[in-house]
Structure formats: C-alpha cells, structure tokens
C-alpha positions as CSV (number, residue, x, y, z in Angstrom):
1,M,-90.8,179.2,68.1
2,E,-89.5,182.5,69.4
3,D,-85.8,183.1,69.9
4,Q,-86.2,185.5,72.8
5,T,-85.6,184.7,76.4
6,I,-88.4,185.7,78.8
7,K,-87.1,186.9,82.1
8,Y,-89.3,186.1,85.1
9,S,-89.5,189.0,87.5
10,G,-90.9,188.2,90.9
11,H,-90.8,191.8,92.1
12,V,-91.0,192.5,95.7
13,E,-92.3,196.0,96.0
14,D,-93.0,196.2,99.7
15,A,-90.2,198.0,101.5
16,L,-90.6,195.9,104.6
17,E,-90.3,192.7,102.6
18,M,-87.3,194.1,100.9
19,R,-85.7,194.9,104.2
20,R,-86.5,191.4,105.6
21,I,-84.9,189.8,102.5
22,L,-81.8,192.0,102.6
23,S,-81.4,191.3,106.4
24,S,-81.6,187.6,105.8
25,V,-79.1,187.8,103.1
26,Y,-76.8,189.9,105.3
27,D,-77.1,187.4,108.1
28,A,-76.4,184.4,105.8
29,L,-73.3,186.0,104.4
30,K,-72.0,186.9,107.9
31,E,-72.6,183.3,109.2
32,K,-70.5,182.0,106.3
33,G,-67.6,184.4,107.2
34,Y,-68.0,186.9,104.3
35,N,-68.0,190.6,104.6
36,P,-71.8,191.1,103.9
37,V,-71.5,194.7,102.8
38,N,-68.8,194.0,100.3
39,Q,-70.6,191.0,98.9
40,I,-74.0,192.8,98.6
41,V,-72.3,195.7,96.9
42,G,-70.5,193.3,94.5
43,Y,-73.9,191.8,93.6
44,L,-75.6,195.2,93.2
45,I,-72.8,196.4,90.9
46,S,-72.5,193.3,88.7
47,E,-75.9,191.6,89.2
48,D,-73.9,188.4,89.5
49,P,-75.6,186.2,92.1
50,T,-72.4,184.3,92.8
51,Y,-71.5,187.1,95.2
52,I,-74.3,185.8,97.4
53,T,-74.0,182.5,99.3
54,N,-76.5,179.7,98.9
55,H,-76.5,179.4,102.7
56,N,-80.1,179.7,104.0
57,N,-81.3,180.3,100.5
58,A,-79.8,183.8,100.5
59,R,-79.1,183.7,96.7
60,I,-82.7,182.7,95.9
61,L,-83.9,185.5,98.2
62,I,-81.8,188.3,96.8
63,C,-82.8,187.3,93.2
64,R,-86.4,187.9,94.2
65,L,-85.6,191.6,94.5
66,D,-85.4,193.9,91.6
67,R,-81.9,195.4,91.7
68,D,-83.1,198.9,90.5
69,E,-85.8,199.0,93.1
70,L,-83.4,197.9,95.8
71,L,-80.9,200.6,94.8
72,S,-83.6,203.2,94.8
73,E,-84.8,202.2,98.2
74,L,-81.3,202.2,99.6
75,V,-80.6,205.7,98.3
76,R,-84.0,207.0,99.4
77,H,-83.3,205.6,102.9
78,Y,-79.8,207.0,103.1
79,L,-80.8,210.5,101.9
80,C,-84.3,210.8,103.5
81,E,-84.0,209.3,106.9
C-alpha cells in the first residue's frame, strides 16, 4: 500500500467556464452578505476553501478551478484587456 495521497484535479481550462464559475461564486458570496472580492482573494492567497461559502455549492465550484490557472487568467485579463 502506498503512503502518498493522490490529489484529484478536475481542471477547468476553458476561460468561459472559469468566468462562469467565478461569477457564480461571487454571486453566492454577495447573497450571503460577504465581501466577495475579499473572500475570493483570501481563498486565492491561502487556498483555504473555508473562505468560500457553501451557499449554492460555491465552495465545490471554486475547488474545480486550478488556482494557478485562475490567477494566470486574472492577470492576463487585467493586463491584456
């Protein structure tokens, strides 16, 4: 028996799907009364999913995104558009 943990990675590489997920997470956080930007930044910095509410499955959704890919897409969008 191996002692290593295998990390499942359900990467979402489509930028439109990434945007849809991020928008859904934003809306769920806003509905629950959180500051969505602060909560998403907290998650991105720490990768701690407890920054994201379970409301409307937002935590499950954001965990589908690869954090590095999301950060790359956000920087690309900010600098290139």
